Every structure is written in C-alpha cells, then in structure tokens.
N, C-alpha and C positions, 0 to 999 in steps of 0.2 A: 707784193711779197718779194723780199730780196734775200737771196741765199748767196753766200760768198763761197766760191770754190776753194777747197782745201781746208775748210773749217769743220769742226765737229759740233753737231747740233743735237739737241734733245727735242724730239718730236712727240707731242701728245696726240695719239690717234683717237679717232671718234669712238673706238671701242674702249677707251680708257687706258690702254697700254702705253707705256713710255718706251720710246725707241731712241737709241743713241747711235749715230752713224756719221761718217765723214762724207761730205758732199763732194763729188768729183765732177758733176756737171749739173747745170740747172736750166731746164727747159720749161720754165714756169708757164709760158704762153701755151705750151702743149699740155700742161696739167701734170707733168712729171718732173722729178728730180732724180738724178742718178747718184746712188750712194754705194759705199762699200763697207764691209764688215759691220752690218747692223747687229746690235745687241739689245736685248730687252732688260729692263730693270725688274727684278723679281725678288721676293723675300726668301731668305735662307736662314740657316741656323745661327749665323753670326750677324744677321741684319740684312740689309738690302745688298743684292749682288747683281752681276751682269751675266746673262746667259745668251747664247746665240739665238737670234730671232728666227733663223732658218737652219734647221739641222741637216737637211738633205741637199742643200744647194752647194755648188762648187765653192770652196773656200775663197777663191780669188774672183768670184763672179761680180760683175757690175749689176746692181739691183735697181730696178725702177720703182720709185716710191710715188704712188698716186697722191698728189697734193690734196685732192678732194677728200681724202681720208684723214687729213691732218687738221685738228681743231686749233692747236697753237704750237709754236716752236720758238726756241731761243738758243743762243750759244750755250754750250754746255759749260757748267761751272768748272773752274780749273782743277780742283781736286778730283772730281769725277772724271774729267777729261784725261787726267794722268792715269787713272785706273782703267779707263777705256783703252788707252794706248798700250798699257801693260797687258791687258787681256787679249788684245787683237794682234800684237806684234811680239810679245814676250820681252820687250825692252822695258826695264824698270827705270823710271825717271826719278832721280834723287830729289828729296824735299829741298826747297830753297832755305838756306840757313844764312844767318847774318854772322859774319866773323867780327868779333869785338876784340880790340887789342889792348 
C-alpha cells in the first residue's frame, strides 16, 4: 500500500462508509496513517454532501486511521477534492476555464 503525503484520498471503510481526508504521515508498516480533516460522504437534500467524520475531536487534531479498517482507497477525484478543500478550509477554488480569443 502506498500513500503519498499531502494528497487527498477517498477511503472506503469496511463498514461501507466513505471517508475523505488529507494524508499527513503514512506509517503503513505500523498499520496506521495520520490524516487531517476527515469528512464522510453522506446523502443530503441536494444530493451527496460532506459532513465531519468526528464531531467532538479538536478541529486541528491529527487523526490516526487504522489501515486494517480500510477495504479500498484511491486519490480523490478533482471536483470532489475541490469541495473537500472548500469544506475544510473555507477557500473556494475557482473552476478551470479556457479563455478563447
């Protein structure tokens, strides 16, 4: 298993839940990865949305993710990644537009 530090990944947990988080350290040999700002994908009135995975943890906490509880993972798709960044930082990243002259 290879995780790149600084990348945003989507993790599918053994429970079926999807978790999106930024990896800040990867100790795969120890069975854990350190992540920040984990959010879960959940249905809402306007479709799928992002909700905090841990409501009572310190907002800036470094979270240990047990790799044994992950069934699959992949880099998060760009449009979802932009929504994740907006949800966790408040920074809105503009859509890429092509300027035609």
